[in-house]
KEZARO-501374 format. One record per residue (C-alpha): z, y, x; residue in one letter; residue number from 1. Coordinates in nm, 4 decimals, always signed. Last residue first. Layout:
BEGIN
+----------+----------+----------+-----+-----+
:       pz :       py :       px : res :   n :
+----------+----------+----------+-----+-----+
:        Z :        Y :        X :   a : NUM :
...
+----------+----------+----------+-----+-----+
***
This chain:
BEGIN
+----------+----------+----------+-----+-----+
:       pz :       py :       px : res :   n :
+----------+----------+----------+-----+-----+
:  +0.7686 :  -1.9828 :  +0.1906 :   i : 335 :
:  +0.5640 :  -2.2993 :  +0.1600 :   e : 334 :
:  +0.4764 :  -2.2494 :  -0.2074 :   r : 333 :
:  +0.1659 :  -2.0504 :  -0.1178 :   a : 332 :
:  +0.0455 :  -2.3390 :  +0.1010 :   l : 331 :
:  +0.0677 :  -2.5806 :  -0.1938 :   r : 330 :
:  -0.1284 :  -2.3477 :  -0.4238 :   a : 329 :
:  -0.3827 :  -2.3006 :  -0.1444 :   v : 328 :
:  -0.4357 :  -2.6757 :  -0.1149 :   l : 327 :
:  -0.4750 :  -2.7060 :  -0.4919 :   k : 326 :
:  -0.7350 :  -2.4270 :  -0.4889 :   e : 325 :
:  -0.9133 :  -2.6012 :  -0.2007 :   k : 324 :
:  -0.9475 :  -2.9143 :  -0.4126 :   q : 323 :
:  -1.0713 :  -2.7073 :  -0.7072 :   s : 322 :
:  -1.3611 :  -2.5683 :  -0.5024 :   d : 321 :
:  -1.4660 :  -2.2947 :  -0.2584 :   t : 320 :
:  -1.1389 :  -2.1306 :  -0.1619 :   i : 319 :
:  -1.2047 :  -2.0132 :  +0.1938 :   a : 318 :
:  -0.8757 :  -2.0405 :  +0.3825 :   v : 317 :
:  -0.7859 :  -1.7446 :  +0.6018 :   p : 316 :
:  -0.7249 :  -1.7935 :  +0.9759 :   q : 315 :
:  -0.4152 :  -1.7802 :  +1.1947 :   f : 314 :
:  -0.5213 :  -2.0441 :  +1.4471 :   s : 313 :
:  -0.6154 :  -1.7725 :  +1.6973 :   k : 312 :
:  -0.2543 :  -1.6552 :  +1.7100 :   h : 311 :
:  -0.2413 :  -1.4901 :  +2.0552 :   t : 310 :
:  -0.5766 :  -1.3221 :  +1.9946 :   k : 309 :
:  -0.4582 :  -1.1981 :  +1.6569 :   l : 308 :
:  -0.1481 :  -1.0550 :  +1.8213 :   r : 307 :
:  -0.3581 :  -0.8761 :  +2.0835 :   s : 306 :
:  -0.5908 :  -0.7405 :  +1.8162 :   q : 305 :
:  -0.2971 :  -0.5829 :  +1.6359 :   l : 304 :
:  -0.1506 :  -0.4321 :  +1.9510 :   e : 303 :
:  -0.4872 :  -0.2884 :  +2.0592 :   a : 302 :
:  -0.5523 :  -0.1392 :  +1.7149 :   k : 301 :
:  -0.2106 :  +0.0246 :  +1.7127 :   t : 300 :
:  +0.0577 :  -0.1282 :  +1.4970 :   l : 299 :
:  +0.2816 :  +0.0089 :  +1.2222 :   l : 298 :
:  +0.6356 :  -0.1129 :  +1.2860 :   g : 297 :
:  +0.8191 :  +0.2191 :  +1.2557 :   a : 296 :
:  +0.6158 :  +0.3277 :  +0.9540 :   q : 295 :
:  +0.7539 :  +0.1711 :  +0.6338 :   p : 294 :
:  +1.1239 :  +0.1773 :  +0.7154 :   g : 293 :
:  +1.3484 :  -0.0506 :  +0.9193 :   i : 292 :
:  +1.1738 :  -0.3042 :  +1.1433 :   q : 291 :
:  +1.0484 :  -0.6628 :  +1.1109 :   g : 290 :
:  +0.8919 :  -0.5796 :  +0.7755 :   v : 289 :
:  +0.6455 :  -0.3499 :  +0.9566 :   v : 288 :
:  +0.5284 :  -0.6048 :  +1.2147 :   s : 287 :
:  +0.4646 :  -0.8700 :  +0.9516 :   a : 286 :
:  +0.2675 :  -0.6181 :  +0.7446 :   a : 285 :
:  +0.0382 :  -0.5288 :  +1.0355 :   n : 284 :
:  -0.0372 :  -0.8954 :  +1.1056 :   v : 283 :
:  -0.0766 :  -0.9699 :  +0.7338 :   p : 282 :
:  -0.3524 :  -0.7093 :  +0.6892 :   g : 281 :
:  -0.5654 :  -0.7864 :  +0.9961 :   w : 280 :
:  -0.6353 :  -1.1489 :  +0.9021 :   r : 279 :
:  -0.7525 :  -1.0627 :  +0.5497 :   l : 278 :
:  -0.9750 :  -0.7980 :  +0.7068 :   a : 277 :
:  -1.1393 :  -1.0851 :  +0.8978 :   e : 276 :
:  -1.2266 :  -1.2605 :  +0.5712 :   a : 275 :
:  -1.3363 :  -0.9289 :  +0.4189 :   h : 274 :
:  -1.6018 :  -0.8806 :  +0.6856 :   p : 273 :
:  -1.5696 :  -0.6368 :  +0.9796 :   l : 272 :
:  -1.7557 :  -0.3037 :  +0.9916 :   g : 271 :
:  -1.4836 :  -0.0991 :  +1.1614 :   y : 270 :
:  -1.4155 :  +0.0697 :  +0.8279 :   v : 269 :
:  -1.3697 :  -0.2767 :  +0.6771 :   l : 268 :
:  -1.1085 :  -0.3660 :  +0.9406 :   a : 267 :
:  -0.9345 :  -0.0347 :  +0.8745 :   a : 266 :
:  -0.9239 :  -0.1209 :  +0.5038 :   i : 265 :
:  -0.7323 :  -0.4441 :  +0.5688 :   y : 264 :
:  -0.5057 :  -0.2688 :  +0.8203 :   a : 263 :
:  -0.4012 :  -0.0039 :  +0.5689 :   t : 262 :
:  -0.3764 :  -0.2561 :  +0.2833 :   t : 261 :
:  -0.1272 :  -0.4728 :  +0.4737 :   f : 260 :
:  +0.0701 :  -0.1716 :  +0.5979 :   s : 259 :
:  +0.0977 :  -0.0286 :  +0.2472 :   d : 258 :
:  +0.2028 :  -0.3630 :  +0.0983 :   g : 257 :
:  +0.4767 :  -0.4231 :  +0.3548 :   a : 256 :
:  +0.5963 :  -0.0629 :  +0.3391 :   g : 255 :
:  +0.9544 :  -0.1462 :  +0.2468 :   t : 254 :
:  +1.0334 :  -0.5131 :  +0.3179 :   a : 253 :
:  +1.3409 :  -0.4997 :  +0.5426 :   e : 252 :
:  +1.4427 :  -0.7342 :  +0.8259 :   l : 251 :
:  +1.1856 :  -1.0121 :  +0.8018 :   r : 250 :
:  +1.1267 :  -1.1933 :  +1.1314 :   k : 249 :
:  +0.7755 :  -1.2989 :  +1.2244 :   g : 248 :
:  +0.4887 :  -1.5319 :  +1.1359 :   p : 247 :
:  +0.1860 :  -1.3890 :  +0.9502 :   f : 246 :
:  +0.1972 :  -1.4576 :  +0.5775 :   k : 245 :
:  -0.0412 :  -1.7197 :  +0.4424 :   q : 244 :
:  -0.4022 :  -1.6344 :  +0.3813 :   t : 243 :
:  -0.6331 :  -1.6948 :  +0.0871 :   f : 242 :
:  -1.0043 :  -1.6314 :  +0.0474 :   y : 241 :
:  -1.2664 :  -1.5934 :  -0.2287 :   f : 240 :
:  -1.6204 :  -1.5155 :  -0.1142 :   g : 239 :
:  -1.8415 :  -1.2529 :  +0.0479 :   e : 238 :
:  -1.9221 :  -1.0916 :  -0.2892 :   s : 237 :
:  -1.5519 :  -1.0099 :  -0.3047 :   s : 236 :
:  -1.2101 :  -1.1631 :  -0.3668 :   y : 235 :
:  -0.9355 :  -1.1497 :  -0.1054 :   s : 234 :
:  -0.5956 :  -1.3151 :  -0.1488 :   y : 233 :
:  -0.2478 :  -1.2760 :  -0.0004 :   a : 232 :
:  +0.0534 :  -1.4797 :  +0.1123 :   g : 231 :
:  +0.3645 :  -1.6299 :  -0.0481 :   r : 230 :
:  +0.5936 :  -1.3935 :  +0.1457 :   p : 229 :
:  +0.4866 :  -1.1106 :  -0.0884 :   g : 228 :
:  +0.2019 :  -1.2002 :  -0.3217 :   d : 227 :
:  -0.0749 :  -0.9619 :  -0.2171 :   t : 226 :
:  -0.3975 :  -0.9226 :  -0.4161 :   v : 225 :
:  -0.7184 :  -0.7943 :  -0.2578 :   t : 224 :
:  -1.0052 :  -0.6819 :  -0.4733 :   v : 223 :
:  -1.3782 :  -0.6196 :  -0.4339 :   a : 222 :
:  -1.6574 :  -0.4248 :  -0.6053 :   k : 221 :
:  -1.4182 :  -0.2398 :  -0.8356 :   p : 220 :
:  -1.5098 :  -0.1854 :  -1.2028 :   g : 219 :
:  -1.2525 :  -0.3274 :  -1.4452 :   l : 218 :
:  -1.4385 :  -0.6630 :  -1.4416 :   a : 217 :
:  -1.3330 :  -0.6913 :  -1.0773 :   v : 216 :
:  -0.9719 :  -0.7127 :  -1.1957 :   l : 215 :
:  -1.0544 :  -0.9854 :  -1.4462 :   r : 214 :
:  -1.2312 :  -1.1858 :  -1.1764 :   r : 213 :
:  -0.9305 :  -1.1451 :  -0.9485 :   c : 212 :
:  -0.6964 :  -1.2919 :  -1.2134 :   l : 211 :
:  -0.9418 :  -1.5786 :  -1.2668 :   e : 210 :
:  -0.9299 :  -1.6522 :  -0.8942 :   k : 209 :
:  -0.5515 :  -1.6296 :  -0.8962 :   v : 208 :
:  -0.5447 :  -1.9104 :  -1.1513 :   s : 207 :
:  -0.4439 :  -1.9715 :  -1.5126 :   d : 206 :
:  -0.4151 :  -1.5967 :  -1.5665 :   a : 205 :
:  -0.1326 :  -1.3556 :  -1.6426 :   k : 204 :
:  -0.2345 :  -1.0224 :  -1.7909 :   g : 203 :
:  -0.5011 :  -0.7726 :  -1.6782 :   v : 202 :
:  -0.3047 :  -0.4624 :  -1.5744 :   w : 201 :
:  +0.0511 :  -0.5918 :  -1.5490 :   g : 200 :
:  -0.0797 :  -0.9142 :  -1.3962 :   e : 199 :
:  -0.2360 :  -0.7152 :  -1.1127 :   a : 198 :
:  +0.0807 :  -0.5113 :  -1.0613 :   e : 197 :
:  +0.2948 :  -0.8256 :  -1.0446 :   e : 196 :
:  +0.0612 :  -0.9928 :  -0.7947 :   m : 195 :
:  +0.0349 :  -0.6957 :  -0.5602 :   n : 194 :
:  -0.2578 :  -0.4605 :  -0.5878 :   l : 193 :
:  -0.5466 :  -0.3410 :  -0.3696 :   s : 192 :
:  -0.8799 :  -0.2355 :  -0.5203 :   l : 191 :
:  -1.1670 :  -0.2135 :  -0.2714 :   l : 190 :
:  -1.5085 :  -0.0488 :  -0.3217 :   d : 189 :
:  -1.3870 :  +0.1669 :  -0.6095 :   t : 188 :
:  -1.6360 :  +0.3861 :  -0.7952 :   k : 187 :
:  -1.5880 :  +0.2209 :  -1.1377 :   e : 186 :
:  -1.2140 :  +0.2127 :  -1.0747 :   l : 185 :
:  -1.2223 :  +0.5883 :  -1.0110 :   v : 184 :
:  -1.3468 :  +0.6859 :  -1.3556 :   k : 183 :
:  -1.1532 :  +0.4062 :  -1.5313 :   r : 182 :
:  -0.8082 :  +0.5152 :  -1.4151 :   n : 181 :
:  -0.6766 :  +0.6138 :  -1.7590 :   a : 180 :
:  -0.8328 :  +0.2972 :  -1.9021 :   k : 179 :
:  -0.6825 :  +0.0771 :  -1.6307 :   p : 178 :
:  -0.3210 :  +0.1579 :  -1.7228 :   g : 177 :
:  -0.1121 :  +0.4767 :  -1.7287 :   a : 176 :
:  +0.1848 :  +0.2794 :  -1.5942 :   l : 175 :
:  -0.0169 :  +0.1744 :  -1.2896 :   l : 174 :
:  -0.1247 :  +0.5319 :  -1.2171 :   q : 173 :
:  +0.2352 :  +0.6507 :  -1.2526 :   y : 172 :
:  +0.3759 :  +0.3876 :  -1.0159 :   t : 171 :
:  +0.1054 :  +0.3923 :  -0.7500 :   g : 170 :
:  -0.2537 :  +0.2736 :  -0.7515 :   p : 169 :
:  -0.4062 :  +0.1293 :  -0.4316 :   n : 168 :
:  -0.7698 :  +0.2392 :  -0.4449 :   f : 167 :
:  -1.0185 :  +0.2172 :  -0.1568 :   a : 166 :
:  -1.3270 :  +0.4348 :  -0.1972 :   l : 165 :
:  -1.6536 :  +0.4502 :  -0.0028 :   r : 164 :
:  -1.8187 :  +0.7898 :  +0.0509 :   v : 163 :
:  -2.1859 :  +0.8490 :  -0.0348 :   d : 162 :
:  -2.1517 :  +1.2210 :  +0.0419 :   y : 161 :
:  -2.2314 :  +1.3633 :  -0.3022 :   k : 160 :
:  -2.1257 :  +1.0508 :  -0.4939 :   e : 159 :
:  -1.7770 :  +1.0332 :  -0.3466 :   l : 158 :
:  -1.7310 :  +1.4100 :  -0.3891 :   y : 157 :
:  -1.8333 :  +1.4014 :  -0.7563 :   r : 156 :
:  -1.5971 :  +1.1086 :  -0.8144 :   v : 155 :
:  -1.3147 :  +1.3058 :  -0.6541 :   l : 154 :
:  -1.3900 :  +1.6153 :  -0.8593 :   d : 153 :
:  -1.3646 :  +1.4182 :  -1.1836 :   k : 152 :
:  -1.0577 :  +1.2268 :  -1.0687 :   y : 151 :
:  -0.8509 :  +1.5266 :  -0.9558 :   i : 150 :
:  -0.6841 :  +1.5898 :  -1.2921 :   k : 149 :
:  -0.5993 :  +1.2188 :  -1.3308 :   e : 148 :
:  -0.2955 :  +1.2529 :  -1.1031 :   f : 147 :
:  -0.1209 :  +1.4820 :  -1.3524 :   g : 146 :
:  +0.2045 :  +1.2926 :  -1.3312 :   k : 145 :
:  +0.2863 :  +1.1871 :  -0.9751 :   g : 144 :
:  +0.0592 :  +1.0353 :  -0.7126 :   m : 143 :
:  +0.0437 :  +0.6935 :  -0.5455 :   s : 142 :
:  -0.2872 :  +0.5916 :  -0.3874 :   t : 141 :
:  -0.6434 :  +0.6926 :  -0.3143 :   l : 140 :
:  -0.7933 :  +0.6033 :  +0.0240 :   y : 139 :
:  -1.1226 :  +0.7767 :  +0.0942 :   v : 138 :
:  -1.3847 :  +0.6306 :  +0.3268 :   w : 137 :
:  -1.6716 :  +0.7440 :  +0.5513 :   r : 136 :
:  -1.5862 :  +1.1116 :  +0.5312 :   a : 135 :
:  -1.7766 :  +1.4324 :  +0.4577 :   p : 134 :
:  -1.5665 :  +1.7519 :  +0.4552 :   l : 133 :
:  -1.3295 :  +1.7857 :  +0.1621 :   f : 132 :
:  -1.3130 :  +2.0991 :  -0.0507 :   n : 131 :
:  -0.9600 :  +2.0356 :  -0.1717 :   p : 130 :
:  -0.8840 :  +1.8321 :  -0.4870 :   l : 129 :
:  -0.6477 :  +2.0176 :  -0.7175 :   k : 128 :
:  -0.3148 :  +1.8641 :  -0.8118 :   y : 127 :
:  -0.0590 :  +2.0677 :  -1.0043 :   h : 126 :
:  +0.2519 :  +1.8688 :  -0.9195 :   r : 125 :
:  +0.5723 :  +1.7671 :  -1.0938 :   h : 124 :
:  +0.8175 :  +1.6228 :  -0.8424 :   e : 123 :
:  +0.8085 :  +1.2463 :  -0.7990 :   h : 122 :
:  +1.1327 :  +1.0474 :  -0.7746 :   y : 121 :
:  +1.1203 :  +0.6742 :  -0.6973 :   v : 120 :
:  +1.4267 :  +0.4486 :  -0.6920 :   y : 119 :
:  +1.3161 :  +0.1625 :  -0.4689 :   i : 118 :
:  +1.4466 :  -0.1937 :  -0.4730 :   t : 117 :
:  +1.4511 :  -0.3863 :  -0.1482 :   r : 116 :
:  +1.4342 :  -0.7334 :  +0.0016 :   e : 115 :
:  +1.5447 :  -0.8644 :  +0.3423 :   g : 114 :
:  +1.8979 :  -0.9634 :  +0.2424 :   e : 113 :
:  +1.9766 :  -0.6408 :  +0.0548 :   h : 112 :
:  +1.8111 :  -0.3000 :  +0.0821 :   c : 111 :
:  +1.8459 :  -0.0199 :  -0.1758 :   l : 110 :
:  +1.5751 :  +0.2410 :  -0.1151 :   v : 109 :
:  +1.6282 :  +0.5917 :  -0.2526 :   m : 108 :
:  +1.3198 :  +0.8087 :  -0.2864 :   s : 107 :
:  +1.2432 :  +1.1767 :  -0.2371 :   a : 106 :
:  +0.9552 :  +1.4096 :  -0.3186 :   n : 105 :
:  +0.9377 :  +1.7563 :  -0.1650 :   t : 104 :
:  +1.0611 :  +2.0372 :  -0.3874 :   g : 103 :
:  +0.8763 :  +2.2161 :  -0.6666 :   h : 102 :
:  +0.7607 :  +2.5768 :  -0.6999 :   r : 101 :
:  +0.7489 :  +2.5914 :  -0.3201 :   d : 100 :
:  +0.3896 :  +2.4702 :  -0.2920 :   n :  99 :
:  +0.2480 :  +2.3713 :  +0.0456 :   k :  98 :
:  -0.0944 :  +2.2056 :  +0.0463 :   e :  97 :
:  -0.2058 :  +1.9576 :  +0.3127 :   i :  96 :
:  -0.5832 :  +1.9464 :  +0.3522 :   y :  95 :
:  -0.6006 :  +2.0665 :  +0.7163 :   r :  94 :
:  -0.3156 :  +1.8325 :  +0.8182 :   t :  93 :
:  -0.5266 :  +1.6032 :  +1.0378 :   s :  92 :
:  -0.3304 :  +1.2947 :  +1.1435 :   v :  91 :
:  -0.2560 :  +1.2687 :  +1.5165 :   g :  90 :
:  +0.0772 :  +1.0882 :  +1.4752 :   e :  89 :
:  +0.2900 :  +1.3840 :  +1.5919 :   k :  88 :
:  +0.1049 :  +1.6216 :  +1.3608 :   q :  87 :
:  +0.1606 :  +1.3878 :  +1.0657 :   m :  86 :
:  +0.5313 :  +1.3504 :  +1.1455 :   k :  85 :
:  +0.5820 :  +1.7249 :  +1.1859 :   h :  84 :
:  +0.4247 :  +1.7935 :  +0.8471 :   l :  83 :
:  +0.6387 :  +1.5297 :  +0.6735 :   v :  82 :
:  +0.9585 :  +1.6588 :  +0.8364 :   e :  81 :
:  +0.8725 :  +2.0159 :  +0.7398 :   r :  80 :
:  +0.8219 :  +1.9063 :  +0.3801 :   g :  79 :
:  +1.1596 :  +1.7328 :  +0.3706 :   g :  78 :
:  +1.3411 :  +2.0385 :  +0.5061 :   m :  77 :
:  +1.1665 :  +2.2719 :  +0.2628 :   d :  76 :
:  +0.8178 :  +2.4260 :  +0.2572 :   h :  75 :
:  +0.7385 :  +2.2221 :  -0.0511 :   a :  74 :
:  +0.4940 :  +1.9323 :  -0.0767 :   f :  73 :
:  +0.1373 :  +1.8596 :  -0.1811 :   v :  72 :
:  -0.0796 :  +1.5888 :  -0.0256 :   t :  71 :
:  -0.4209 :  +1.5401 :  +0.1305 :   y :  70 :
:  -0.4197 :  +1.3569 :  +0.4636 :   f :  69 :
:  -0.6913 :  +1.3293 :  +0.7277 :   a :  68 :
:  -0.7683 :  +1.0373 :  +0.9590 :   t :  67 :
:  -0.9969 :  +0.9713 :  +1.2556 :   k :  66 :
:  -0.9338 :  +0.5963 :  +1.2824 :   l :  65 :
:  -0.7762 :  +0.4395 :  +1.5903 :   g :  64 :
:  -0.5391 :  +0.1907 :  +1.4309 :   l :  63 :
:  -0.2546 :  +0.4350 :  +1.4927 :   r :  62 :
:  -0.4390 :  +0.6915 :  +1.2826 :   s :  61 :
:  -0.4815 :  +0.4425 :  +0.9997 :   s :  60 :
:  -0.1105 :  +0.3550 :  +1.0012 :   g :  59 :
:  -0.0022 :  +0.7197 :  +0.9925 :   v :  58 :
:  -0.2386 :  +0.7986 :  +0.7058 :   a :  57 :
:  -0.1468 :  +0.4797 :  +0.5183 :   h :  56 :
:  +0.2253 :  +0.5446 :  +0.5382 :   n :  55 :
:  +0.1703 :  +0.9029 :  +0.4240 :   a :  54 :
:  -0.0427 :  +0.7834 :  +0.1320 :   a :  53 :
:  +0.2112 :  +0.5235 :  +0.0175 :   n :  52 :
:  +0.5116 :  +0.7526 :  +0.0528 :   g :  51 :
:  +0.7252 :  +0.7752 :  +0.3647 :   a :  50 :
:  +0.8957 :  +1.0046 :  +0.6135 :   v :  49 :
:  +1.2119 :  +0.8180 :  +0.7106 :   s :  48 :
:  +1.5881 :  +0.8146 :  +0.6675 :   k :  47 :
:  +1.8328 :  +0.5368 :  +0.7641 :   y :  46 :
:  +2.1779 :  +0.4352 :  +0.6435 :   l :  45 :
:  +2.3570 :  +0.1131 :  +0.7419 :   k :  44 :
:  +2.6420 :  -0.0969 :  +0.6029 :   d :  43 :
:  +2.6977 :  +0.1140 :  +0.2907 :   v :  42 :
:  +3.0380 :  +0.0498 :  +0.1349 :   p :  41 :
:  +3.0621 :  +0.0718 :  -0.2442 :   l :  40 :
:  +3.2885 :  +0.3223 :  -0.4198 :   k :  39 :
:  +3.3450 :  +0.1685 :  -0.7604 :   d :  38 :
:  +3.2359 :  +0.3001 :  -1.1018 :   g :  37 :
:  +3.0131 :  +0.0008 :  -1.1773 :   w :  36 :
:  +3.0912 :  -0.3087 :  -0.9741 :   n :  35 :
:  +2.7408 :  -0.4165 :  -0.8724 :   i :  34 :
:  +2.4851 :  -0.6612 :  -1.0107 :   v :  33 :
:  +2.1243 :  -0.6678 :  -0.8837 :   a :  32 :
:  +1.8859 :  -0.8390 :  -1.1253 :   k :  31 :
:  +1.6236 :  -1.1079 :  -1.0635 :   q :  30 :
:  +1.3965 :  -1.1736 :  -1.3565 :   e :  29 :
:  +1.3457 :  -1.4714 :  -1.5907 :   g :  28 :
:  +1.5756 :  -1.3261 :  -1.8541 :   g :  27 :
:  +1.8527 :  -1.2776 :  -1.6006 :   m :  26 :
:  +1.8669 :  -1.4462 :  -1.2586 :   e :  25 :
:  +2.1476 :  -1.2908 :  -1.0566 :   r :  24 :
:  +2.1618 :  -1.1037 :  -0.7245 :   i :  23 :
:  +2.5128 :  -0.9903 :  -0.6293 :   e :  22 :
:  +2.6177 :  -0.6679 :  -0.4588 :   l :  21 :
:  +2.8421 :  -0.5698 :  -0.1680 :   d :  20 :
:  +2.5972 :  -0.6309 :  +0.1159 :   k :  19 :
:  +2.4248 :  -0.2906 :  +0.1055 :   i :  18 :
:  +2.1685 :  -0.1382 :  +0.3410 :   f :  17 :
:  +2.0860 :  +0.2085 :  +0.2066 :   l :  16 :
:  +1.7484 :  +0.3500 :  +0.3060 :   f :  15 :
:  +1.6692 :  +0.7160 :  +0.2347 :   t :  14 :
:  +1.2961 :  +0.7774 :  +0.1930 :   d :  13 :
:  +1.1454 :  +1.1241 :  +0.2263 :   i :  12 :
:  +0.8244 :  +1.1494 :  +0.0297 :   t :  11 :
:  +0.4530 :  +1.2044 :  +0.0582 :   a :  10 :
:  +0.2211 :  +1.1978 :  -0.2415 :   d :   9 :
:  -0.1380 :  +1.0821 :  -0.2464 :   g :   8 :
:  -0.4841 :  +1.1049 :  -0.0941 :   i :   7 :
:  -0.5709 :  +0.9552 :  +0.2460 :   s :   6 :
:  -0.8978 :  +1.0659 :  +0.4024 :   i :   5 :
:  -1.0844 :  +0.8122 :  +0.6169 :   i :   4 :
:  -1.3242 :  +0.7982 :  +0.9091 :   d :   3 :
:  -1.3407 :  +1.1774 :  +0.9140 :   f :   2 :
:  -1.6679 :  +1.3523 :  +0.9891 :   m :   1 :
+----------+----------+----------+-----+-----+
***
């Protein structure tokens, strides 16, 4: 039996570190401005195996979980790199499908002053859920167009073996909206979104607690919402919690959300409560943003627990009343 099976696309990320651009506020959003038509210098270039599901599979294996990975890629240079990475990290590749009709996915990551913008390219896929062996958890995340074709079989599998589901929707799933994802949302034990994604699905709310309530109304039993350097929230039957970011340098932010969710779920797999999972997530994320790429900084279980032991005061805040909500709002502003 696997502890967790990760479902989603893999990709090859190319990171471009660029200084020669300007960030401007336009229409309430930050925009990157460059001299169009110029040849712009790149300060650093780095390539990595990536993709939400691949990041999660590697991170889960490092945290000591018996992990399998379902994805589809071509037998090209990118596909061989993905396969080699999974084998190196101890992730089972028995469910990986090779299909040369379409190439392996690729993304371009523009990095500037600790933040990044990702140009995402998904090849067209014909997804078909493999005949999975029993597992304790499944992690469902970013897939290309046609993602919904596996939902019926996935739900049947979850019910047959009483498997718990964590759902971190990717670009196409988010764009399709909650209605297109209803079948899996109703079976989801943990839904993980960032603040912008959550608001895109249920609209802006007067408070984060109300935002979480709206998300739970879509079907999941529990939700966690990340808000970048402003911290993260957990909402479940165990209570409503907030945590600040874990201390550390911030070199490049790709994979921050994946690493947070990976460690959060791992804590749940190990039988820990949501409040403790909300400690695990930020530690893993802080390590990842301190290095280039989404996987280099992923921690082992021993490393993560060592950092928690060193920072015993790093504890989530239980939001139980309006006074605590005001305290949390102040803490979230202390970036």
